[in-house]
C-alpha positions in Angstrom: 39.7 17.8 -15.8 36.1 18.5 -16.8 35.4 20.8 -19.7 33.0 23.8 -19.5 30.6 22.0 -21.7 30.7 18.9 -19.4 30.0 21.0 -16.4 27.2 22.8 -18.2 25.6 19.5 -19.2 25.9 18.2 -15.6 24.2 21.3 -14.3 21.4 21.1 -16.8 20.8 17.4 -15.9 20.8 18.2 -12.2 18.3 21.0 -12.8 16.1 18.6 -14.8 16.1 16.0 -12.0 15.4 18.8 -9.4 12.3 19.7 -11.4 10.8 16.2 -11.1 8.1 15.3 -8.6 7.2 11.7 -8.2 3.9 11.6 -6.2 0.9 9.5 -5.5 -2.7 10.5 -4.9 -3.9 8.7 -1.7 -7.4 8.6 -0.2 -10.4 6.6 1.0 -12.9 5.3 -1.6 -15.0 8.1 -3.1 -12.9 11.0 -1.6 -12.2 12.2 -5.1 -8.7 10.9 -5.9 -9.4 10.1 -9.5 -11.3 13.4 -10.1 -8.3 15.3 -8.6 -6.0 13.4 -11.0 -8.3 14.2 -14.0 -8.4 17.9 -13.2 -4.6 17.9 -12.9 -4.2 16.3 -16.3 -6.7 18.8 -17.8 -5.1 21.9 -16.3 -1.6 20.9 -17.3 -2.7 20.5 -20.9 -2.1 16.7 -20.9 -5.7 16.1 -21.8 -8.2 18.3 -23.6 -11.4 17.1 -22.0 -12.2 16.7 -18.4 -12.8 13.0 -17.6 -15.6 12.1 -15.2 -15.8 8.9 -13.0 -19.6 8.7 -13.4 -19.3 8.9 -17.2 -16.5 6.3 -17.4 -14.3 8.8 -19.3 -11.3 9.0 -17.0 -7.8 8.5 -18.1 -6.4 6.7 -15.1 -9.5 4.4 -14.5 -9.1 2.9 -18.0 -9.8 -0.7 -17.2 -13.3 -1.8 -18.1 -13.9 -3.1 -14.5 -12.9 0.3 -13.1 -15.4 2.0 -15.3 -18.1 -0.5 -14.6 -17.6 -0.4 -10.8 -16.8 3.4 -10.6 -13.7 2.7 -8.4 -9.9 2.7 -8.9 -8.6 -0.9 -8.9 -5.2 -0.7 -10.5 -2.5 1.9 -9.8 -2.1 4.0 -12.9 0.9 6.2 -13.8 0.6 9.4 -15.7 3.0 12.3 -16.5 2.4 16.0 -16.9 4.2 19.3 -16.7 3.4 22.4 -14.5 5.4 25.6 -14.1 8.7 24.1 -15.3 8.2 20.9 -13.3 7.6 17.4 -14.6 5.1 15.5 -12.4 5.0 11.7 -12.5 1.8 10.9 -10.8 0.3 7.6 -9.7 -3.4 7.4 -9.0 -3.8 4.6 -6.3 -6.8 2.6 -5.3 -8.8 3.6 -2.2 -10.4 0.2 -1.5 -8.8 -1.9 1.2 -8.8 -5.0 -1.0 -6.2 -3.3 -3.3 -4.0 -1.9 -0.5 -1.1 -3.9 -2.0 -1.2 -1.7 -5.1 -0.8 1.3 -2.8 2.1 -0.4 -1.0 4.0 -1.0 -4.2 3.4 2.5 -5.4 4.5 4.1 -2.2 7.7 2.2 -2.3 8.9 4.2 -5.3 7.3 7.6 -4.7 9.0 10.7 -3.2 5.8 12.5 -2.1 2.0 12.2 -1.9 -1.2 14.2 -1.9 -3.7 12.8 0.6 -7.3 13.7 -0.4 -9.9 14.0 2.3 -13.7 14.4 2.0 -14.7 17.8 3.6 -17.8 16.2 5.1 -16.4 12.8 6.3 -12.8 14.0 7.2 -10.4 11.2 7.9 -12.1 7.9 6.9 -10.8 4.4 7.8 -8.9 3.8 4.5 -7.6 7.3 4.6 -5.9 6.5 7.9 -4.6 3.2 6.5 -2.9 4.7 3.4 -1.6 7.6 5.6 0.1 5.0 7.8 1.5 3.2 4.8 3.1 6.4 3.5 4.4 7.1 7.0 6.0 3.7 7.1 7.8 4.4 3.8 8.8 7.9 4.9 6.9 9.6 2.1 6.2 13.3 2.8 2.6 14.4 2.3 0.4 17.4 1.7 -3.3 17.3 2.2 -6.2 18.4 0.0 -9.6 18.7 1.6 -12.0 18.1 -1.3 -15.7 18.5 -1.9 -16.1 21.8 0.0 -19.2 22.4 -2.2 -21.1 19.5 -0.4 -23.8 20.0 2.2 -22.2 19.8 5.6 -18.7 20.4 4.3 -16.4 22.2 6.9 -12.7 22.7 6.7 -12.2 23.2 10.4 -13.9 19.8 11.1 -11.7 18.1 8.6 -8.6 19.7 10.2 -9.7 18.5 13.6 -10.0 14.9 12.3 -6.5 15.1 10.7 -5.1 16.3 14.0 -7.0 13.7 16.1 -6.6 10.6 13.9 -3.4 11.1 12.0 -1.6 13.3 14.7 0.6 15.6 12.6 -0.1 19.3 13.0 -2.3 20.4 10.1 -1.3 23.8 8.7 -4.1 25.2 6.6 -2.6 27.7 4.1 -6.1 28.5 2.7 -9.4 29.8 3.9 -12.6 28.9 2.0 -14.6 31.7 0.3 -18.3 30.7 0.8 -19.7 27.4 2.0 -21.4 24.4 0.4 -23.2 25.5 -2.8 -21.8 29.0 -2.4 -18.2 27.9 -2.3 -16.4 29.9 -5.0 -12.7 30.0 -4.1 -10.1 30.3 -1.4 -8.0 32.9 0.4 -4.3 32.3 -0.1 -3.0 32.9 3.5 0.7 33.2 2.4 0.1 36.1 0.0 -3.3 37.3 1.5 -5.1 37.2 -1.8 -8.4 35.7 -3.1 -8.3 32.9 -5.7 -11.7 32.4 -7.2 -13.2 30.2 -10.0 -16.5 31.7 -11.3 -19.1 29.3 -12.5 -18.8 28.4 -16.2 -15.2 29.7 -16.4 -12.1 27.6 -16.4 -9.5 30.2 -15.5 -8.6 31.1 -11.9 -9.0 34.8 -10.9 -6.9 36.6 -8.4 -8.1 39.6 -6.4 -8.1 41.2 -2.9 -9.4 39.3 0.1 -13.2 39.8 0.5 -14.0 42.5 3.1 -16.1 40.1 5.2 -13.2 37.7 5.4 -10.3 40.2 6.0 -10.2 39.9 9.8 -10.5 36.1 9.8 -7.8 35.8 7.1 -5.4 38.0 9.1 -6.0 36.0 12.3 -5.5 32.7 10.5 -2.3 34.0 8.9 -1.0 35.0 12.3 -1.9 31.6 13.7 -0.1 29.9 10.8 3.0 32.0 11.5 3.0 31.2 15.2 2.6 27.5 14.5 5.4 27.4 12.0 7.7 29.4 14.2 7.2 26.9 17.0 8.4 24.1 14.8 11.1 25.7 12.5 14.3 27.3 14.0 14.8 29.6 11.0 11.3 30.8 11.0 11.4 31.4 14.8 14.5 33.6 14.4 12.8 35.8 11.9 9.5 35.8 13.9 11.3 37.0 17.0 13.3 39.7 15.3 10.5 41.1 13.0 7.3 39.9 14.8 6.1 38.4 11.5 7.1 36.1 8.7 7.5 36.9 5.1 5.8 34.8 2.4 9.2 33.5 1.3 10.3 32.4 4.8 6.9 30.9 5.4 7.1 28.9 2.2 10.6 27.7 2.9 9.7 26.6 6.4 6.6 24.8 5.2 8.7 22.9 2.7 11.1 21.8 5.4 8.3 20.8 7.8 6.6 18.8 5.0 9.9 16.8 4.3 10.5 16.0 7.9 6.8 15.1 8.6 6.5 17.4 11.5 3.5 19.1 10.0 1.2 18.7 7.0 0.3 21.6 4.7 -3.5 21.6 4.0 -5.2 23.0 1.0 -8.9 22.9 0.0 -11.2 23.0 -2.9 -13.7 21.1 -5.0 -12.1 19.0 -7.8 -15.5 18.2 -9.4 -16.2 22.0 -9.8 -12.6 22.7 -10.9 -11.8 24.8 -7.8 -8.5 24.6 -6.0 -6.4 22.5 -8.4 -4.0 25.2 -9.6 -2.9 26.1 -6.0 -2.6 22.4 -5.3 -0.2 22.0 -8.2 1.8 25.0 -7.0 2.0 23.3 -3.5 3.2 20.1 -5.1 6.1 22.0 -6.8 6.8 24.1 -3.7 6.6 21.7 -0.8 7.1 18.1 -2.0 10.7 16.8 -2.6 12.4 16.1 -5.8 14.5 13.0 -6.3 17.6 15.0 -5.4 16.0 15.7 -1.9 15.7 12.0 -1.1 18.5 10.2 0.6 20.6 7.8 -1.6 18.9 4.4 -2.1 20.6 1.6 -0.2 20.8 -2.2 -0.8 23.0 -5.3 -0.6 25.4 -6.2 -3.3 23.8 -9.5 -4.2 21.5 -12.1 -2.7 24.6 -13.7 -1.0 26.8 -10.7 -0.4 25.1 -8.4 2.2 27.7 -5.7 2.0 25.8 -2.4 1.8 25.8 -0.4 -1.4 24.2 3.0 -1.9 23.4 4.9 -5.1 22.7 8.7 -5.3 20.2 10.1 -7.8 22.9 11.0 -10.3 22.8 10.1 -14.0 26.6 9.3 -13.8 26.1 6.6 -11.1 25.7 3.0 -12.1 22.2 2.3 -13.4 19.8 1.2 -10.5 16.1 0.7 -10.8 13.3 -1.1 -9.0 10.4 -2.9 -10.8 7.2 -2.0 -9.0 4.5 -3.1 -11.4 4.3 -5.7 -14.2 1.6 -5.8 -16.9 1.9 -9.3 -18.4 -0.6 -8.8 -21.2 -0.8 -11.4 -24.0 0.3 -8.6 -26.5 3.5 -7.8 -24.6 5.1 -7.5 -21.2 5.5 -4.0 -19.6 7.7 -3.6 -16.6 7.3 -0.4 -14.7 10.5 1.0 -13.2 11.5 3.7 -10.8 15.1 4.7 -11.7 17.1 5.6 -8.6 20.5 6.2 -10.2 22.2 6.2 -13.6 20.9 6.5 -17.1 19.0 3.8 -19.1 19.3 3.8 -22.9 17.3 1.8 -25.3 19.1 -1.4 -26.2 21.0 -1.5 -22.8 21.6 -4.9 -21.1 20.7 -4.9 -17.5 21.1 -7.4 -14.6 18.2 -8.7 -12.7 19.9 -9.1 -9.3 17.0 -11.1 -7.9 17.4 -13.9 -10.4 20.9 -13.4 -11.7 19.7 -13.1 -15.3 20.7 -10.4 -17.7 17.9 -8.8 -19.8 17.9 -6.5 -22.8 15.8 -3.3 -22.8 14.2 -3.1 -26.2 12.0 0.0 -25.7 11.6 2.7 -23.0 8.1 4.3 -22.6 6.8 7.4 -21.0 3.5 6.2 -19.4 0.1 7.9 -19.7 -2.1 5.2 -18.1 -2.9 2.8 -20.9 -1.1 5.0 -23.5 2.6 5.3 -24.0 5.2 7.5 -25.7 8.5 6.1 -26.7 11.8 7.7 -25.6 15.5 6.9 -26.2 16.7 7.2 -22.6 15.6 7.8 -19.0 17.5 9.4 -16.1 17.7 9.0 -12.4 14.4 10.0 -10.8 12.3 8.9 -13.7 9.3 6.5 -13.6 9.0 4.7 -16.9 7.9 1.4 -18.4 10.2 -0.8 -20.4 9.7 -3.6 -22.9 12.2 -6.4 -23.2 12.8 -8.0 -19.7 11.0 -11.3 -19.8 11.5 -12.6 -16.3 11.6 -9.5 -14.0 8.9 -9.7 -11.3 7.5 -7.1 -9.0 10.2 -6.1 -6.6 13.1 -7.1 -8.9 16.2 -4.9 -9.0 17.6 -4.0 -12.4 21.1 -2.6 -12.5 24.4 -2.3 -14.4 25.8 -5.9 -14.7 29.2 -4.9 -13.6 27.9 -3.0 -10.5 25.2 -5.2 -8.9 23.0 -4.0 -6.1 19.9 -5.6 -4.6 17.2 -3.2 -3.3 14.6 -4.1 -0.7 11.4 -5.3 -2.5 7.9 -4.3 -1.5 6.3 -6.7 1.0 3.0 -8.2 -0.1 0.3 -8.7 2.5 -0.8 -12.2 3.4 -4.0 -13.3 1.7 -7.1 -13.9 3.8 -9.7 -15.2 1.3 -9.5 -18.2 -1.0 -11.7 -19.4 -3.9 -11.4 -22.5 -6.1 -11.1 -21.5 -9.8 -11.7 -23.9 -12.7 -12.6 -23.7 -16.4 -16.2 -24.6 -17.3 -15.0 -26.2 -20.5 -12.2 -28.8 -20.3 -10.6 -27.4 -23.4 -9.8 -24.2 -21.5 -8.0 -25.9 -18.7 -4.5 -25.1 -20.0 -5.4 -21.6 -21.0 -6.7 -21.0 -17.5 -3.5 -22.2 -15.9 -1.5 -19.8 -18.1 -3.9 -16.9 -17.3 -3.7 -17.6 -13.5 0.1 -17.7 -13.7 0.1 -14.4 -15.6 -2.3 -12.9 -13.1 -0.1 -13.7 -10.0 2.9 -12.4 -11.8 1.1 -9.0 -12.1 -0.2 -9.0 -8.6 2.0 -10.6 -5.9 -0.8 -10.3 -3.3 -2.6 -13.1 -5.2 -1.4 -16.6 -4.4 -2.0 -19.6 -6.6 -2.0 -23.1 -5.2 -2.9 -26.6 -6.5 -4.4 -29.0 -4.1 -2.1 -32.1 -4.1 -5.0 -34.5 -3.5 -7.8 -33.1 -5.7 -5.7 -31.2 -8.3 -8.1 -28.2 -7.9 -6.6 -24.8 -8.3 -7.2 -22.2 -5.6 -6.6 -18.5 -5.7 -6.1 -16.5 -2.5 -6.3 -12.7 -2.2 -6.9 -9.8 0.2 -10.7 -9.8 0.0 -13.9 -10.9 -1.7 -13.7 -7.9 -4.2 -10.1 -8.6 -4.9 -10.9 -12.1 -6.0 -14.0 -11.1 -7.9 -11.9 -8.6 -9.9 -9.2 -11.2 -10.6 -11.6 -13.8 -11.9 -13.4 -11.3 -14.0 -10.1 -10.2 -15.5 -9.4 -13.8 -16.5 -12.7 -13.9 -18.2 -12.4 -10.6 -20.1 -8.7 -10.7 -21.0 -8.5 -14.3 -22.0 -12.0 -15.2 -23.2 -12.1 -18.1 -20.7 -15.4 -19.1 -19.1 -13.9 -19.4 -15.6 -16.0 -20.5 -12.6 -15.2 -19.5 -9.0 -16.3 -21.5 -6.0 -17.7 -20.0 -2.7 -15.0 -17.9 -1.0 -13.3 -19.4 2.0 -11.3 -17.5 4.6 -7.7 -18.3 5.5 -7.8 -19.8 9.0 -4.9 -20.1 11.4 -4.1 -22.5 14.2 -2.6 -20.9 17.3 -0.7 -22.8 20.0 -2.2 -22.0 23.4 -0.6 -24.8 25.5 2.8 -26.3 24.7 5.0 -29.1 25.8 8.4 -29.2 27.4 11.2 -31.7 27.0 9.6 -33.4 24.0 11.9 -36.2 22.9 12.0 -37.5 19.3 14.3 -40.1 17.8 14.5 -40.4 14.0 16.2 -43.6 12.8 15.7 -44.9 9.3 17.6 -47.7 7.6 16.6 -48.9 4.2 19.8 -49.9 2.5 22.8 -47.7 2.0 23.3 -44.6 4.1 20.7 -44.3 6.9 19.1 -41.4 8.7 19.6 -40.7 12.3 18.7 -37.6 14.5 17.8 -37.3 18.1 16.1 -34.1 19.3 14.8 -32.7 22.6 12.4 -29.7 22.0 10.6 -27.2 24.2 7.5 -26.0 22.3 5.7 -23.1 23.9 3.1 -20.5 22.7 4.1 -16.9 22.0 1.7 -14.6 23.9 -0.3 -12.5 21.4 -0.2 -8.7 21.6 -3.6 -7.3 22.4 -3.4 -3.5 22.4 -7.1 -3.0 22.8 -8.8 -5.7 24.9 -11.9 -3.6 25.3 -12.6 -3.5 21.6 -13.0 -7.2 21.3 -12.4 -9.5 24.3 -11.4 -12.5 22.2 -9.3 -10.7 19.5 -5.9 -12.0 18.7 -3.8 -9.4 16.9 -0.9 -11.0 14.9 1.6 -8.2 15.4 4.0 -10.5 17.3 6.4 -12.9 15.7 4.6 -16.0 14.3 7.6 -18.3 14.9 10.7 -18.0 17.1 13.5 -20.6 17.2 16.4 -20.8 19.6 19.0 -23.4 20.5 20.5 -23.9 24.0 22.5 -27.0 23.1 26.1 -27.0 24.4 29.1 -29.1 23.9 28.6 -29.6 20.2 26.0 -32.3 20.8 24.2 -30.9 17.7 26.5 -29.3 15.2 25.7 -25.8 14.0 24.7 -26.8 10.4 22.3 -29.3 11.9 20.8 -26.6 14.1 19.9 -24.6 11.0 18.4 -27.8 9.5 16.2 -28.2 12.7 14.9 -24.6 12.3 14.1 -25.3 8.7 12.3 -28.5 9.6 10.2 -26.7 12.2 9.1 -24.1 9.6 8.1 -27.0 7.3 5.9 -28.4 10.1 4.2 -25.1 10.8 2.9 -24.9 7.2 0.1 -27.4 8.0 -1.3 -27.7 11.5 -2.7 -30.8 13.1 -6.3 -29.4 13.5 -7.3 -28.6 10.0 -4.1 -28.4 7.9 -4.0 -24.5 8.2 -0.7 -22.7 9.1 0.2 -22.6 12.7 1.2 -19.3 14.3 2.5 -18.1 17.6 5.0 -20.9 18.3 8.4 -20.7 20.1 10.7 -23.7 19.7 13.8 -24.2 21.8 16.3 -27.0 20.9 17.6 -28.1 24.3 19.5 -31.3 23.5 20.2 -33.8 20.8 22.5 -36.6 19.6 24.1 -37.6 16.3 25.4 -40.7 14.6 28.9 -40.7 13.1 27.7 -42.0 9.8 23.9 -41.7 9.5 23.4 -38.1 10.7 23.0 -35.4 8.1 21.2 -32.1 7.5 18.4 -33.9 5.7 18.0 -36.3 8.7 17.7 -33.5 11.2 15.4 -31.4 9.0 13.1 -34.5 8.6 13.3 -35.2 12.3 12.4 -31.6 13.3 9.4 -31.6 11.0 8.1 -34.9 12.4 8.9 -34.0 16.0 7.2 -30.6 15.9 4.1 -32.2 14.3 3.9 -34.7 17.2 4.6 -32.0 19.8 1.8 -29.9 18.4 -0.6 -32.8 18.6 0.5 -33.3 22.2 -0.2 -29.6 23.1 -3.4 -27.7 22.6 -4.3 -25.4 19.7 -7.1 -23.0 18.9 -8.5 -22.5 15.4 -8.5 -18.8 14.6 -10.5 -16.9 11.9 -9.7 -13.5 10.5 -11.7 -10.4 11.7 -12.6 -7.4 9.7 -13.4 -3.9 11.0 -16.6 -2.7 9.3 -17.3 1.0 8.9 -20.8 1.5 7.6 -22.7 4.6 6.8 -26.5 4.0 6.9 -29.7 6.1 7.2 -30.7 6.8 10.8 -34.1 5.1 10.3 -32.4 1.9 9.3 -29.8 1.8 12.1 -31.7 -0.7 14.3 -32.0 -3.1 11.4 -28.4 -2.8 10.4 -27.2 -3.4 14.1 -29.4 -6.4 14.3 -27.9 -7.8 11.1 -24.4 -7.3 12.4 -25.2 -9.1 15.6 -26.6 -12.0 13.6 -23.2 -12.1 11.8 -21.4 -12.4 15.1 -20.3 -8.8 14.9 -19.1 -6.8 17.9 -20.2 -3.1 17.6 -17.5 -0.8 18.7 -19.1 2.6 18.1 -22.3 4.2 16.7 -22.5 7.9 15.9 -25.7 9.7 14.9 -25.3 13.2 16.2 -23.5 15.9 14.3 -23.4 14.1 10.9 -25.8 16.7 9.5 -26.9 14.3 6.7 -29.5 12.1 8.5 -27.1 9.2 8.5 -25.4 7.1 11.2 -21.8 5.8 11.4 -21.4 2.2 12.6 -18.0 0.6 13.4 -17.9 -3.1 14.2 -15.6 -6.1 14.3 -17.1 -8.9 12.3 -15.6 -12.3 11.3 -14.6 -12.1 7.7 -16.5 -15.2 6.7 -19.7 -13.6 7.8 -19.2 -10.7 5.4 -19.5 -12.6 2.1 -22.5 -11.1 0.3 -22.9 -8.4 3.0 -23.0 -5.6 0.3 -26.2 -6.9 -1.2 -27.8 -7.4 2.2 -26.9 -3.9 3.4 -28.3 -2.3 0.3 -31.6 -4.3 0.7 -31.9 -3.3 4.3 -31.2 0.4 3.7 -33.1 0.9 0.4 -29.8 1.1 -1.5 -28.5 4.0 0.6 -26.1 2.2 2.9 -22.4 1.9 2.2 -19.6 0.2 4.0 -15.8 -0.4 4.0 -13.7 -3.0 5.7 -10.1 -3.4 6.7 -8.2 -6.4 8.4 -8.4 -6.4 12.2 -6.5 -9.5 13.3 -7.7 -12.9 14.3 -10.1 -14.4 16.9 -11.0 -18.0 17.9 -13.3 -19.6 15.5 -16.5 -21.2 16.9 -16.4 -24.9 17.5 -18.8 -27.1 15.6 
């Protein structure tokens, strides 16, 4: 029987977890994510000076490259307190080359704040990170930033959210003033004005300005009607009373945020310190705590797929996921999201992924590049630990006697490759160690050594991604590393197959021999092309890259040999017959075969399948594919013709050009361009637009590469 003190302690712990908010800041490049984060840290008393991106004084953009480039590159975790809540916040990158950092962060978050530019609305990378959050089931609220800019308009931003992201945007604020005259917002739930006078840090509350009273009342009524249509409890009160109380409205907005049926929208100007306090209140009010999230699920071990689940309870067996590793020469930090149980300093934990046990020497509360030591951490916490030596990104750490294996974040496939070597021979071994450490920190980077030349190649998600990686090697390790010209990751796609391909593998060189007889049907998988009008030759790789089936009957090929045939086929697809690049879009059917009573084995059938599929692919017909990128450029209207001509010269296919309604004398260009043609494009665009042009890219599938 539990004592009163035990019950009280349990209730206190539950209340502590209920007050936690694990959230990420998501947005397109330059929408103001880092500035929002800096203002949150300042207002919560975590920092005593407002950091500025342009001054290189931000807390979360602490890496020298981030400060030099003025962009977020690495996801940074910070912790702060607001109104009795502890907020664990991760500032994520906005550039597409670092989308894997966003993916790993979203895997461990309970909620997110999506930041939008009040002029541009939903931008391409905004849409991408929104879809990533949607895929992980992470509830979001929106913050329309930069309302003090020329051309800023809340209603236009709301329309772009509705049209491009599709949830119903529920604006709970109305701006007071526009552009330079923006001074605050009307809180539609409580019908009050919140203002931030110039030169004063404190928020002031007051009555709604007379000239906005009618509009505020109308918008409050529209908000009530929209909420009542979506929420049964709110509908009941609305029908009985004809209106909704602020408490009912807030509760309904919380429920709709969690289910994703609608998104609460707030607004402000982070740079001018306007709108951050209500945003923090909304984080506490609408985003879920760890207790509101369903129990985490996983398999028992790598071999035992029996499902286990762990609730966010400190009394449950310890369960955590490693989502970030900082393998610095001075020490190895492993960042954990604790889903269940309690972790104490000195505990021994099991890495279910590798089967190794590790000792946790120290537990750290993280503040970007600074840390505060603590004795323990509870379910719902995000902390860093020192001690585990082999845990990689995606590893599950748990109580050794109660193993569980959580699903790891999936890394995107790299599309750009560079050769990396040390300028001085004496640094060769140091370079190898630095590259290994780098790929340990960032799983989206792939390291490979060419078996013929011995040259090391590094593959990543874009040109900037690799630039940052090589510069990190130079700065952190003092190595004069040299990178070759980037090369794109090509693919070979089967377009015409072969049926009834017969292959007989017989090898006898003393002792036990090898024998396998196979009959294969090798056919292409038709690519999915959802938008043929956008690019007539585009191949989207949303279908399965390889499908294997067996129609053999009568035991002519035993089951264990069938698995070996599938493995051999996968081996063959790693290097295609055209250029040695991976082959995609292949369906293989094993239709017949034969065995030898003594010489057949799994090895023989795997070898036979590899050789057979290679021969079959040479018999069929393949196309060489190159990766495409969707380019979204913002350029001056007077330079539009020059920019379009340059894109055409780069084999680009322009999808859309918009000049009307931007209000800034600029044009928006969207085009599909082969990725190989974009190397060095940033410099060319700046020179053709007198430094005023900017662009972003994102992956857009594959298309046939031109023949020589």
